[in-house]
C-alpha positions as a Markdown table, in Angstrom:
| # | Residue | x | y | z |
|---|---|---|---|---|
| 1 | Met | 20.0 | 20.2 | -0.3 |
| 2 | Lys | 19.4 | 16.7 | 1.0 |
| 3 | Ile | 16.6 | 16.5 | 3.5 |
| 4 | Asp | 17.1 | 14.3 | 6.6 |
| 5 | Tyr | 13.5 | 12.9 | 6.8 |
| 6 | Tyr | 14.2 | 10.1 | 9.2 |
| 7 | Pro | 13.6 | 12.2 | 12.4 |
| 8 | Leu | 10.0 | 13.0 | 11.2 |
| 9 | Val | 9.4 | 9.4 | 10.2 |
| 10 | Asn | 10.6 | 8.2 | 13.6 |
| 11 | Lys | 8.4 | 10.8 | 15.3 |
| 12 | Ile | 5.4 | 9.6 | 13.3 |
| 13 | Val | 5.8 | 5.9 | 14.1 |
| 14 | Ser | 7.3 | 6.2 | 17.6 |
| 15 | Thr | 3.9 | 5.7 | 19.3 |
| 16 | Leu | 2.3 | 2.6 | 17.8 |
| 17 | Asn | -1.3 | 3.7 | 18.0 |
| 18 | Ile | -1.2 | 3.4 | 14.2 |
| 19 | Lys | -4.6 | 4.8 | 13.3 |
| 20 | Asp | -4.9 | 7.7 | 15.7 |
| 21 | Gln | -1.3 | 8.8 | 16.3 |
| 22 | Leu | 0.2 | 8.0 | 13.0 |
| 23 | Leu | -2.4 | 9.8 | 10.9 |
| 24 | Lys | -2.7 | 12.7 | 13.3 |
| 25 | Glu | 1.1 | 13.4 | 13.2 |
| 26 | Ala | 1.3 | 12.9 | 9.4 |
| 27 | Asp | -1.6 | 15.3 | 8.8 |
| 28 | Ser | 0.1 | 18.0 | 11.0 |
| 29 | Glu | 3.3 | 17.7 | 9.0 |
| 30 | Glu | 1.7 | 17.8 | 5.5 |
| 31 | His | 4.3 | 20.3 | 4.3 |
| 32 | Phe | 6.9 | 17.6 | 4.7 |
| 33 | Phe | 5.3 | 15.6 | 1.8 |
| 34 | Glu | 6.1 | 18.0 | -1.0 |
| 35 | Arg | 6.0 | 15.6 | -3.9 |
| 36 | Pro | 2.7 | 13.8 | -4.8 |
| 37 | Phe | 2.4 | 10.0 | -4.6 |
| 38 | Ile | -0.3 | 7.4 | -5.4 |
| 39 | Thr | -1.5 | 4.5 | -3.2 |
| 40 | Ile | -3.3 | 1.6 | -4.9 |
| 41 | Ala | -5.4 | -0.9 | -2.9 |
| 42 | Arg | -6.7 | -3.8 | -5.0 |
| 43 | Glu | -9.0 | -6.8 | -4.7 |
| 44 | Pro | -7.3 | -10.0 | -5.8 |
| 45 | Gly | -8.0 | -10.6 | -9.4 |
| 46 | Ser | -9.0 | -7.0 | -10.1 |
| 47 | Gly | -5.8 | -6.1 | -12.1 |
| 48 | Gly | -4.3 | -3.7 | -9.5 |
| 49 | Ala | -0.7 | -4.9 | -9.9 |
| 50 | Pro | -0.5 | -4.6 | -13.7 |
| 51 | Ile | -2.4 | -1.3 | -13.6 |
| 52 | Ala | 0.2 | 0.0 | -11.1 |
| 53 | Arg | 3.1 | -1.0 | -13.3 |
| 54 | Arg | 1.6 | 0.6 | -16.4 |
| 55 | Leu | 0.7 | 3.7 | -14.5 |
| 56 | Gly | 4.3 | 3.9 | -13.2 |
| 57 | Glu | 5.6 | 3.7 | -16.7 |
| 58 | Lys | 3.4 | 6.5 | -18.0 |
| 59 | Leu | 4.1 | 8.8 | -15.0 |
| 60 | Asn | 7.7 | 7.8 | -14.7 |
| 61 | Phe | 6.9 | 6.9 | -11.0 |
| 62 | Arg | 8.6 | 4.1 | -9.1 |
| 63 | Val | 6.2 | 1.3 | -8.2 |
| 64 | Arg | 6.8 | 0.4 | -4.5 |
| 65 | Asp | 5.8 | -3.2 | -4.1 |
| 66 | Glu | 8.6 | -5.7 | -3.5 |
| 67 | Ser | 10.9 | -2.8 | -2.5 |
| 68 | Ile | 8.6 | -2.3 | 0.6 |
| 69 | Val | 9.3 | -5.9 | 1.6 |
| 70 | Asp | 13.0 | -5.5 | 0.9 |
| 71 | Glu | 13.2 | -2.4 | 3.1 |
| 72 | Val | 11.2 | -3.9 | 6.0 |
| 73 | Ala | 13.5 | -6.9 | 5.9 |
| 74 | Lys | 16.5 | -4.7 | 6.0 |
| 75 | Ser | 15.3 | -2.6 | 8.8 |
| 76 | Thr | 14.3 | -5.6 | 10.9 |
| 77 | Arg | 17.4 | -7.5 | 10.0 |
| 78 | Lys | 15.4 | -10.5 | 9.0 |
| 79 | Arg | 15.5 | -12.6 | 5.9 |
| 80 | Lys | 13.1 | -11.4 | 3.2 |
| 81 | Ala | 11.4 | -14.8 | 3.2 |
| 82 | Ile | 10.4 | -14.2 | 6.8 |
| 83 | Ile | 8.9 | -10.8 | 6.1 |
| 84 | Lys | 7.0 | -12.1 | 3.0 |
| 85 | Arg | 5.3 | -14.7 | 5.2 |
| 86 | Ile | 3.7 | -11.9 | 7.2 |
| 87 | Asp | 3.3 | -9.3 | 4.5 |
| 88 | Glu | -0.4 | -8.1 | 4.2 |
| 89 | Lys | -1.6 | -10.7 | 6.7 |
| 90 | Gly | -3.4 | -10.1 | 10.0 |
| 91 | Arg | -2.2 | -11.7 | 13.2 |
| 92 | Thr | -3.3 | -11.9 | 16.9 |
| 93 | Tyr | -1.4 | -11.0 | 20.0 |
| 94 | Val | -1.5 | -14.7 | 21.1 |
| 95 | Asn | 0.1 | -15.8 | 17.9 |
| 96 | Asp | 2.8 | -13.2 | 18.4 |
| 97 | Ile | 3.7 | -14.5 | 21.8 |
| 98 | Val | 3.7 | -18.2 | 20.7 |
| 99 | His | 5.8 | -17.6 | 17.6 |
| 100 | Ser | 8.3 | -15.3 | 19.3 |
| 101 | Val | 9.0 | -18.0 | 21.8 |
| 102 | Leu | 9.2 | -20.8 | 19.3 |
| 103 | Asn | 10.8 | -19.0 | 16.4 |
| 104 | Pro | 13.8 | -16.8 | 16.9 |
| 105 | Glu | 13.3 | -15.3 | 13.4 |
| 106 | Tyr | 9.8 | -14.2 | 14.1 |
| 107 | Val | 8.9 | -10.5 | 13.8 |
| 108 | Asp | 6.1 | -9.5 | 16.3 |
| 109 | Gly | 3.2 | -7.6 | 14.9 |
| 110 | Asn | 4.0 | -4.2 | 16.6 |
| 111 | Arg | 7.5 | -4.2 | 15.3 |
| 112 | Phe | 6.4 | -5.2 | 11.8 |
| 113 | Ala | 3.7 | -2.5 | 11.7 |
| 114 | Lys | 6.1 | 0.1 | 12.9 |
| 115 | Glu | 8.8 | -0.7 | 10.4 |
| 116 | Leu | 6.2 | -1.0 | 7.6 |
| 117 | Ser | 4.9 | 2.4 | 8.4 |
| 118 | Arg | 8.4 | 3.8 | 8.5 |
| 119 | Val | 9.2 | 2.4 | 5.1 |
| 120 | Ile | 5.9 | 3.6 | 3.5 |
| 121 | Leu | 6.2 | 7.1 | 4.9 |
| 122 | Thr | 9.8 | 7.3 | 3.7 |
| 123 | Phe | 8.7 | 6.4 | 0.2 |
| 124 | Ala | 5.8 | 8.8 | 0.4 |
| 125 | His | 8.2 | 11.6 | 1.4 |
| 126 | Glu | 10.4 | 10.9 | -1.6 |
| 127 | Gly | 7.3 | 11.2 | -3.7 |
| 128 | Asn | 6.7 | 10.5 | -7.4 |
| 129 | Cys | 6.0 | 6.8 | -6.6 |
| 130 | Ile | 3.1 | 4.3 | -6.5 |
| 131 | Ile | 2.7 | 2.5 | -3.2 |
| 132 | Leu | 0.9 | -0.8 | -3.9 |
| 133 | Gly | -1.3 | -2.2 | -1.1 |
| 134 | Arg | -0.2 | -2.7 | 2.6 |
| 135 | Gly | -2.7 | -0.1 | 3.8 |
| 136 | Gly | -0.7 | 2.8 | 2.2 |
| 137 | Asn | -3.8 | 5.1 | 2.1 |
| 138 | Phe | -4.3 | 4.6 | 5.9 |
| 139 | Ile | -0.6 | 5.4 | 6.7 |
| 140 | Thr | 0.0 | 8.4 | 4.5 |
| 141 | Pro | -1.6 | 11.9 | 4.8 |
| 142 | Phe | -4.7 | 11.8 | 2.6 |
| 143 | Ala | -4.3 | 15.2 | 1.0 |
| 144 | Arg | -0.7 | 14.6 | -0.2 |
| 145 | Gly | -1.4 | 11.6 | -2.4 |
| 146 | Leu | -4.0 | 10.2 | -4.8 |
| 147 | His | -5.6 | 7.1 | -3.2 |
| 148 | Val | -7.1 | 4.5 | -5.6 |
| 149 | Asn | -9.0 | 1.3 | -5.0 |
| 150 | Ile | -9.1 | -1.2 | -7.8 |
| 151 | Val | -12.1 | -3.6 | -7.7 |
| 152 | Ala | -14.1 | -6.0 | -9.9 |
| 153 | Pro | -17.1 | -8.3 | -9.3 |
| 154 | Tyr | -16.2 | -11.7 | -7.8 |
| 155 | Asp | -17.1 | -13.7 | -10.9 |
| 156 | Val | -14.9 | -11.5 | -13.0 |
| 157 | Arg | -12.0 | -11.9 | -10.6 |
| 158 | Val | -12.3 | -15.7 | -10.6 |
| 159 | Gln | -12.3 | -15.8 | -14.4 |
| 160 | Arg | -9.2 | -13.6 | -14.6 |
| 161 | Ala | -7.4 | -15.8 | -12.1 |
| 162 | Met | -8.2 | -18.8 | -14.2 |
| 163 | Glu | -7.1 | -17.0 | -17.4 |
| 164 | Phe | -3.9 | -15.3 | -16.2 |
| 165 | Glu | -2.7 | -17.5 | -13.4 |
| 166 | Gly | -3.7 | -20.8 | -14.9 |
| 167 | Phe | -5.8 | -21.9 | -12.0 |
| 168 | Asn | -8.8 | -24.1 | -12.3 |
| 169 | Glu | -12.1 | -22.7 | -10.9 |
| 170 | Glu | -11.8 | -24.3 | -7.5 |
| 171 | Lys | -8.2 | -23.1 | -7.0 |
| 172 | Ala | -9.0 | -19.6 | -8.3 |
| 173 | Lys | -11.8 | -19.3 | -5.7 |
| 174 | Glu | -9.6 | -20.6 | -2.9 |
| 175 | Val | -6.8 | -18.2 | -3.7 |
| 176 | Ile | -9.1 | -15.2 | -4.0 |
| 177 | Ala | -10.9 | -16.0 | -0.7 |
| 178 | Arg | -7.6 | -16.5 | 1.1 |
| 179 | Val | -5.9 | -13.3 | -0.2 |
| 180 | Glu | -9.0 | -11.2 | 0.3 |
| 181 | Lys | -9.3 | -12.4 | 3.9 |
| 182 | Glu | -5.6 | -11.8 | 4.7 |
| 183 | Arg | -5.6 | -8.3 | 3.3 |
| 184 | Thr | -8.8 | -7.3 | 5.1 |
| 185 | Glu | -7.5 | -8.7 | 8.4 |
| 186 | Phe | -4.1 | -7.0 | 7.9 |
| 187 | Val | -5.6 | -3.6 | 7.6 |
| 188 | Lys | -8.0 | -4.2 | 10.5 |
| 189 | Thr | -5.3 | -5.6 | 12.7 |
| 190 | Tyr | -2.7 | -2.9 | 12.2 |
| 191 | Phe | -4.6 | 0.2 | 11.3 |
| 192 | Lys | -8.1 | -0.4 | 12.8 |
| 193 | Gln | -9.6 | 0.3 | 9.4 |
| 194 | Asp | -12.0 | -1.3 | 7.0 |
| 195 | Leu | -10.2 | -1.9 | 3.7 |
| 196 | Asn | -13.5 | -1.7 | 1.8 |
| 197 | Lys | -14.6 | 1.7 | 3.3 |
| 198 | Ser | -15.5 | 3.8 | 0.3 |
| 199 | Asn | -14.5 | 7.2 | 1.7 |
| 200 | Ala | -10.9 | 5.9 | 2.4 |
| 201 | Tyr | -10.1 | 6.5 | -1.3 |
| 202 | Asp | -10.2 | 9.3 | -3.8 |
| 203 | Ile | -11.4 | 7.0 | -6.5 |
| 204 | Thr | -12.7 | 3.4 | -6.7 |
| 205 | Leu | -12.4 | 1.9 | -10.2 |
| 206 | Asn | -14.4 | -1.2 | -11.3 |
| 207 | Thr | -12.2 | -2.7 | -14.0 |
| 208 | Thr | -14.9 | -5.0 | -15.5 |
| 209 | His | -15.1 | -3.0 | -18.7 |
| 210 | Tyr | -11.7 | -1.3 | -18.7 |
| 211 | Ser | -8.5 | -2.5 | -20.2 |
| 212 | Ile | -5.3 | -1.8 | -18.3 |
| 213 | Asp | -4.5 | 1.2 | -20.4 |
| 214 | Glu | -8.1 | 2.6 | -20.1 |
| 215 | Ala | -7.9 | 2.2 | -16.3 |
| 216 | Val | -4.6 | 4.0 | -16.3 |
| 217 | Asp | -6.1 | 6.9 | -18.2 |
| 218 | Val | -8.9 | 7.3 | -15.7 |
| 219 | Ile | -6.4 | 7.3 | -12.8 |
| 220 | Met | -4.1 | 9.8 | -14.5 |
| 221 | Met | -7.0 | 12.1 | -15.1 |
| 222 | Ala | -7.9 | 11.9 | -11.3 |
| 223 | Phe | -4.3 | 12.5 | -10.5 |
| 224 | Arg | -4.1 | 15.6 | -12.6 |
| 225 | Arg | -7.3 | 16.9 | -11.1 |
| 226 | Lys | -6.0 | 16.5 | -7.5 |
| 227 | Phe | -2.5 | 17.8 | -8.3 |
| 228 | Pro | -2.6 | 20.5 | -11.0 |
| 229 | Ala | 0.3 | 21.0 | -13.4 |
| 230 | Phe | 2.1 | 23.7 | -11.3 |
| 231 | Gln | 2.2 | 21.4 | -8.3 |
| 232 | Arg | 3.6 | 18.5 | -10.4 |
| 233 | Leu | 6.2 | 20.9 | -11.9 |
| 234 | Lys | 7.2 | 22.2 | -8.5 |
| 235 | Ala | 7.7 | 18.7 | -7.3 |
| 236 | Thr | 9.9 | 17.8 | -10.3 |
| 237 | Ile | 12.0 | 21.0 | -9.8 |
| 238 | Met | 12.6 | 20.1 | -6.2 |
| 239 | Arg | 14.0 | 16.7 | -6.9 |
């Protein structure tokens, strides 16, 4: 039987006190999230995105990355390019006022956070997916998913950016600093949380000495520990 999950999602995001209200409501409705999911936070240059893709292939889970942007754009009736400009970036109330006056296509912070939360909670309810970034671990009920943080030392991340993105050292450092700042401010602005808080994750994985496949194996082991076989089987049967 098809479940109409929108009323609950609407209930969860109706009061935009994201940290207190959203998580309180989500935790009280944990039975609603029957299928496990994984959230992955990642430092720029740590390998989080390729790890998420390989993990999705091994678990046969959908990786929710661009599709999050697509759905937020759809729900706000704005062009995807507009949503991508504010995706995982922090903003101030003053900026919202100024831009909303000057730019008719602007999406104010509260509306963006509300729709982002709605989309991520919907994907989490569907389960069997990997939610990449965007504060997914702060939006979803902690007990119903595996929450992973992918990290690596700064020098390692700079070197990887040079190798895999073709940046010179100066450009690599510039991009890493900018993306890191944007993601940190994004989570602080909308969820009043510290992205680097260690107990916000089930597992923090330093990828310095791990290949993509080795990192995936570690995450899969953690996933199977948190969600034993009978729970994963139950989730599959319920689909």
